[in-house]
N, C-alpha and C positions, 0 to 999 in steps of 0.2 A: 728595421726600416721605419717603423712607426716612431721610434724614439728619435731617429735622425730627422724625420719630417717635422716632428714637434720642435726639435732644437733649431732647425732652420727657420721655422715659423716664428718662434720666440725671438730669435736674433733679428729677423726682418722687422718685427714689430718694434723692438727696442731701437733699432736704427731709425725707423720712421718717426718715433717720438722725439729722439734727439735732433733729427733733421728739422722737424716741424718747429721746435722751440729755438733752434739755432738760426734758421733762415727765414721763417715765415712769421712767427709770432714770438716776440721777445718778452718772455715772462720772467718774474722774479724767481729766486731760488726755491722759495716755499712751494710755489705752484708746480714747478718742475718735480720737486721731491714727492709731492702728493700724487702727481700723475704717474710717476714711476712706481710708487707704492701701490697704486690702484692696479697697475699692470701686473705686479708681482702677486697681488691677491687674486686676480683673475686666473693666473696660471695655477695657483694653489687650489682654487675651487674646481678647475677643469681637469688638470693633469696630475695633481698630487704634490706632495712636499718636496720630492727630489728636484723636480723641474723648478719649483718656486725658489728653493735655496740657491740653486745655480744662477737663476735669473736675478736674485737679490744681489749677489756679488757682482754680476755683470752690470746691473743697473747702478750699483754703488760706484764702480769704476768709471762708468760713463758720466755719472753725476759729478764726480771729482774732476775728471779730465776736461769736461766741456762746460761746466757751469760754476765751479768753485775757483776763485782766483788763487794763484795765477792760472788762467785758462790755458789749456794746451800742455799742462804739466800735471804729473801725479802728486806733486808736492803741494802742501796747503800752507798759505802764508798766515792766515788768521787762525789762532787757536780755537776761536768759537766755531769755525767751519769744521775743525776736526771733530768737535763734539757733535755737530750737526750730521756729519757723515756717519759716525758710529751710531748715532741715534737712528738715522735712516736705516742702516743695516740691521740693527737690533730689532727695530719695530717691524721691518719687513719680514725678517725671519720668524719672529714671534707671531705676527699676524698670519703668515703662511702656515705655521704650525696649527694655529687655531682653525683656520679655514679648511685645512686638510682634515683635521679631526671632525669638523662639522660635516664635511663631504662624506667621510667614511661612515659616520653615524647615520647619515641620511641613506647611504647605500645599504647599510645593515638593516635599517628600519624597513626599507622597501623590500629587501630580501625576506625579512621575517613576515611582512604583510603578505607577500606572495606565497610563502609556505603555509601561513594561516588559511589563506584562500584555498590552497590545495587540500588541507585537512578538512575544511568546511565542505568542499565539494565531495570529498570522499565520504564524510559522515552522512551527507544527504543521500548519496548513492547506496550506501550500506543500509540505510533505514527504509529503502524502498520496498523491501520484502521481509516478511516474518518467517518464511519457510526455510528451514536449515539447508535442504538440498539445493533449492534455488539460490540461496545466498552463497554457498560454497562454489557453485558453478559460476557465479557472477563476480566473485572477488577479484580474480586477475584482471578482467576487463575494466572493472570499476577503478582499481588502483592505477592501471595504465592510463585510463581516461583522465583521472584527476591529476596525476603527477606528470603526464606527458612522457612516461618511460617507454622506451622502444620495446621492451620485453619484460614480462612479469611471470614469475613462477610461484605458485602457491602449493605447498606440501602440507598435507594433513596427516598427523601420526595415526589418528583413529581411522582404521581401514587402509592405511598405507597408500593414500590416494594423492595423485599429482594433477594439478590444473595449470594450464599455461595460457598466456596471451602474448601474441607477437611471434615473429619468426626468427628472432635473433638468439637461437639456442644451438649454436654450432658445437659447443662443448657440452654434451649431455652429461648430467650427473645421475649416478645410479641411486636407487631408493635407499640403499645402505648409506651412501655418502650424505644424502639429504637427511636421513635419520640422525646421523652423527652431528651434522650442522645444527639440527634442531635442539641439541643439548648444549650448544655454545653458551658461554657465560654472558655474552653481550653482543651488540651489533658489530659486524665486521664490514667495513666500508673502504673503498679504494677510490680516491678522487681522480687518479690518473685514468683508471679503467671505467670510471663512472658506474660502479657496481656496488650494491649494498646487500648484505645478508642480514635479515631481521628475524631472530628467533621469536616465536609466539608462545606465550605462557599463560596459564591459568594459575595465578599465585606463583608458586615455585615449580609447578608441574609443567613440563614442556607440552605444547599442543601442536606445534607445526612450525612452518618456516615460510618466509617471504623473501624472494630474491628479485631485486630491481636492477635493470640494466638501462644505460643511456639516460640517466638522470642524476643530478647532483643536489642533495639536500643536506641540511645540517644534521648532526647527530641527534639533537633534540627533536627535530621534525620526524626523523626516521623512527625514533623511539615512540613518539606520539602516534605515528601511522600504524606501527605494530600494535599499539594499545587499542586503537580504534577497531582494527580487524578482530583482535581477541575479544573485545567487549561485544562487538556485533555477533560473533559466534556464540558467546555466552548468552546473549539476549535471545537469539533464535532458538538455542537449545532449551532455555527456560520456557519460552513461549510454546515450543513443541510439547514439553512435558506437561505444562498446564493445560494445553489443548487436549492432550491424550487423557489426562486425569478428568477434565470436565466432560469429555466424550464418554468415558467409562461411567462416570457418575450419572450423566443424562441417560445413557443406555440402561443402567440399572434402575433408574427412576421410571423410565418408560416401561421396562419389563415388569416392574411391580404394579404400575398402573394397569397395564394390559391384563396381567393375571387377576388383579382385583376386579377389573371391569368384566372380563370374560367369565370369571368364576361366578360373580354375582348374577350375570345375565343367564348363564347356563343353568344355574341352580333352580330357578323358577320353572322353566319349561320341563326340565327333567323331573322335578317334583310332581308336576301336574301329570306328566306321562306315566310316571311310576304309580301314582295313586289310581289313575284311571285303569291301567293294566291290572293292578292288584284287585281292584273291584270287579273287573270283568272275569278274572280267573277264580275268584272265591265266592261269588254270589250268583244266584239265579235271578236275573233282572228282566224287567219288561223290555220289549223291543225299543220303545222310545228312549228309555234310559241308556240302553246300550248305544243307541245312535248318538245321544248327547256325549257319552264318554268317548266314542270313536271320533266325534267331531273335535273334542278337546285334544285328543292325541294328534289328529291331523293338523290342527292349527299350531299346536306347540312344536310339532315336527317342522313345520314351515318356518317357525320362528328360529328354531335351532339352525336350520339350513341358511337363513338370512345372516345369522351371527357368524357362522363359519365362512360364508361368502364374503362378508365384510372384512373379516380377518385376512382372508386370502388376497382380496383386492388391496388392502392396506400394505401387505407385505410385498406384493408385486410392484405397486407404485413406489414404495420406499427403495426397493432394490433396482428400480428402472428396468425390470424384466418385461414390461408391457410393450407389445408391438402394436401401436395404433396405426390405423389406415385412414388417412384423411382424404375426403372426397367432397364434392359439392352436395349439400343436403338442404332439404326444405325444413325449416324450423317447425312448421305446423305438423309435419309427419312425425318428427321426434316427440313433440308435445303429446300428440294423440297416442303414440306407442307407450309413452311413460304413464299417461293417465290410465290406459288399459292395464298395464302391469301393476299399478298400485290402486286398482279400483276397490279392493277390500279396505285398505287404510283410509281411502277417501269416501267411503260409502255414506258416511254421516255428514259430509261437508259438501255444499254446493260449490262447484268450480266454474268460474267465469273466465273464458279465454278470449282475449282481445288481441288478435294479430292482424296487422294491416294487410289489405289485399296487395298482390304483386310484390310481396316482401322479398328482399334480396336473399339469395341462398347463402349458406354459411359453409366454411371449410372445417369439417369436423369428422370424427369417428362416430358413427351413429350409435353403436352399442354402448360406448363409454359415456357419450353425452346423455343417452337415455338413462343410464345409471345415475349420473350426477343430478339430473332433473328429478329422478325418482327419490333420491335422498332428500332433496330440498322439499319436495311435496310431502314426503313422509314426516319430516320435521314439522312442517306447517300444520298437518293434521294432528300430530301427536300433542302439540302444545296449544291447540285451540279447542275451545269448548264445542261439544256436538252441535251441529247446525250452523256454526260460524263459517262464513264464506271464505273461499280462497280465490285469489285473482292471479291470472297469468297474462302478462303483457310484454310487448317488445317494441323497440324503436331503433332507428338507424342513427349511429353516431360516427360520421365520417367513414373511416375504413373498417369500423367495427359494428357489430350488432349487439345491442344490449337487451337482455331478457330478464324480467323481474317476476318474482313470486311473492305476493303479499298475503298476509293473514291478519286476522283480528284476535290473535292469541295473547298470551301472557306478556310478551315482550321480553327484552333483554336489557339488563342493567348496563348503562354506558361504560362502566369500568370493565365489563366483561366482553364487550363487543369485539375487541381486538384479540381475545383469547379463545373464542369458541371454535376457531378453525384449527387450533392446536390439537394434536393427537390426544385422545382420551380425556379432554377437558369437557366438563359439563357444568352448566350454570348452577350456582349454589342453591337457588330457590326451587330447582326441579330435580335434584339428585334423588330425593326420597320419594316424591310423588309420581314420577314418570320414569319408566325403564329406558335404558339406553346404554350404549358402550362408549360414546364420545368419539367414534371413528367416522361417522357419516360425513360431517362437515370437513374433516381433515381429508377424506377421500375426494370430496367435491373440489377443494382447493387444489389438490394434486392433479386432478383431471383438467381443471380450468387452466392451470399453468402449463400442462402438457400441450394444450391447444393454443398456447400463446395468448391466453386471456387472463382475466382476473375474476375474483368473486369477493363481494363485500356485503355488509348488512347495515341497514338503517333501522333503528328500533326505538320505541318508547314504551317503557314498562306500563303494562295494563292496557295498551292500545294496539299492540301488534308489531310485526316486523316485516321488512321488505328485503328479501335476498336478491341481489342483482349480480348477474355474471355476464361478462363480455366475451365475444368470440370473433375471430377474424371473418370478414365478409369475403365471399367468393366473387371475384371480379369476372362475372360472366353472365350466364342466363339468370333470369328471375323466375320465381315460383310462387 
């Protein structure tokens, strides 16, 4: 039907050209020949070589019959006109062939561009995730979205798993059949059925299979598509292996740091307790000396208890086993409770508290927030000289409350300020002179983040530090 319509259209156009030059505009033979040749070139560019060749002979016949003398006959009186007629036919056919070739190359170029765009879209989609499980789940939908396929089946030999996208799977293939197809030597495609079977390989080792339905792509594009999927699987597998190796390495490093830190911190109080107990057991001592030794045992036992408590808190926060109960709290109440709990550590430091009146309440777990503030206060006291003041202040910042603890201590090197909140990290200039496990500030950060807030430090070596943590404001009553 289309061919008939095109033939009628070409015949009508040719008749129009002949009628125009015969009745309305009397032009010379050269003008007529060029017009007919332009008509033939147009047909070649639009409809292909077959229509152009037929039109060339038809136009040549009309040119001979209507414009070359004797007009109205197919005979040619002048030998020069014979040459002109054959030149017209030859140039029309040759030009038609070239025009058709250009048209085909242009169509091929557009098709290749479209297939390159498909591969580009697919590569972007496959690079969206680094997790292997998430990638394997998303491959069918990503391929379907990029190629416009009605249905995509992805079969993975590892685990004998099948993933599908689309509902056009009336003829289900068994896993045994899919496994057999995965070992195919190359791509199996059917243009009539618009179906392609693409084996996926890692080198020469089969990895799986892709089946596309409802899409027609070149063999090269199908091969490149399979290569993209295989490379993305290899990439995610490699990233998973590297991540697991790094996690294991980091876990081993943290385990070593924890053992070193805990062992070092436990050894000192245990040595003191052991020495005191041995002295009490082997010597007849005056009451005041016994009291001093028992005081040492009591203080070092408290220190051991704090070390164990920190280790338990760190483990609970790491494994997210903590159940925090958030409720509206007055910051002043938590500050007072923390000061009371740490009065021994703060006994040689004057503490100045500056909290505005009618300060908004905060949304917090009071027990855990008291622990966080206690760790910050203990650090401020530990790294400040006796008698150095400690300042506690707070201010409102939009929907958050900001609380700061400032000291006049040794300060922290700028290069280490971003590291001190890491587990078991301790400032280099204080590792030998001051005891500690490196867990306190890591616990503070975990508690602050669990509250939906942050904690940071501003410090200048030799002049002190300011630790600031933010907490969400309770939108209600004021205290």
